[in-house]
C-alpha positions as a printed Julia matrix, in Angstrom:
116×3 Matrix{Float64}:
  -3.74   19.5   -11.85
  -1.99   17.39   -9.21
  -2.28   17.59   -5.42
   0.1    15.78   -3.08
  -0.39   15.17    0.64
   2.16   13.58    2.97
   1.37   12.44    6.54
   3.8    10.98    9.02
   2.66    9.64   12.39
   4.55    7.75   15.04
   4.11    6.51   18.59
   7.55    5.64   19.92
   6.18    4.14   23.15
   4.21    1.56   21.16
   6.85    1.18   18.43
   4.5     2.32   15.65
   5.31    4.38   12.58
   2.9     5.21    9.75
   3.72    7.1     6.57
   0.92    7.97    4.12
   1.28    9.65    0.73
  -1.83   10.67   -1.18
  -1.96   12.12   -4.69
  -4.94   13.43   -6.65
  -4.55   14.02  -10.37
  -7.15   15.34  -12.77
  -6.85   15.38  -16.55
  -9.41   15.69  -19.37
 -10.18   11.93  -19.45
 -10.03   10.9   -15.81
  -9.56   11.72  -12.15
  -7.0     9.56  -10.34
  -6.46    9.05   -6.61
  -3.37    7.21   -5.41
  -2.7     6.41   -1.74
   0.47    4.7    -0.52
   0.82    3.75    3.13
   3.68    2.17    5.04
   3.04    0.84    8.58
   5.79   -0.48   10.84
   5.4    -1.95   14.34
   8.7    -2.67   16.11
   9.02   -4.75   19.28
  11.95   -6.24   21.17
  12.4    -9.99   21.05
  14.73  -12.51   22.61
  14.27  -15.25   20.03
  14.09  -15.32   16.27
  11.45  -17.55   14.69
  13.4   -19.47   12.06
  12.33  -19.87    9.31
  10.64  -16.52    8.87
   7.41  -16.83    6.9
   7.43  -15.16    3.48
   5.4   -11.96    3.12
   1.72  -12.24    2.27
   0.71  -10.47   -0.94
  -2.85   -9.43   -1.76
  -3.92   -8.0    -5.13
  -7.44   -6.87   -5.99
  -8.78   -5.21   -9.13
 -12.33   -4.01   -9.68
 -14.2    -2.36  -12.59
 -17.52   -0.6   -11.99
 -18.87    0.01  -15.5
 -22.03    1.72  -14.27
 -20.17    4.47  -12.38
 -17.04    4.31  -14.61
 -14.68    3.63  -11.68
 -11.61    1.4   -11.78
  -9.97    0.33   -8.48
  -6.7    -1.46   -7.8
  -5.29   -2.52   -4.41
  -1.88   -4.07   -3.71
  -0.89   -5.04   -0.14
   2.17   -6.7     1.33
   2.25   -7.89    4.97
   5.06   -9.6     6.76
   7.66   -9.79    9.52
  11.42   -9.43    9.55
  14.07   -9.32   12.26
  16.9    -6.86   12.73
  19.59   -6.17   15.32
  20.04   -2.81   17.0
  23.24   -2.88   18.99
  22.69   -5.32   21.85
  19.07   -6.33   21.26
  16.98   -7.96   18.55
  13.89   -6.33   17.08
  10.9    -7.92   15.4
   9.38   -5.65   12.75
   5.84   -6.18   11.47
   5.2    -4.26    8.24
   2.15   -3.55    6.1
   2.61   -1.71    2.8
  -0.44   -0.75    0.79
  -1.02    0.86   -2.62
  -4.56    1.96   -3.56
  -5.37    3.42   -6.98
  -8.82    4.66   -8.0
  -9.54    6.02  -11.48
 -12.84    7.74  -12.25
 -13.33    7.93  -15.99
 -15.1    11.06  -17.24
 -15.94    9.69  -20.67
 -18.22    6.78  -21.46
 -15.44    4.24  -21.91
 -13.14    2.05  -19.87
  -9.74    0.9   -21.1
  -9.79   -2.32  -23.09
  -8.75   -5.42  -21.17
  -5.59   -7.07  -22.42
  -5.8   -10.77  -23.16
  -2.88  -12.87  -21.93
  -2.41  -14.99  -25.06
   1.14  -13.89  -26.0
């Protein structure tokens, strides 16, 4: 069984836009929750900061063997510039992927060793 939820929020006066997609999947071995979110904050700017800093990437992975829960988080944060007709815009973005797997059986997937 799979459930999908989509939310879209925006505040044009503040230049904010948020899109969230959530999915819940249940199968005989596990229950999986996946949430993807995309946040954008747009503001006008007169100057462009050159060089633009590369995006920041955060990755976290966690195993809870007592409760049989596996969590994974991937985030990307950064800034880019774009032109809209006569003015420049500075766009701050934050993309996030969260995955949580609850195992129903008394096992967790085997970890893969990186000795290839």
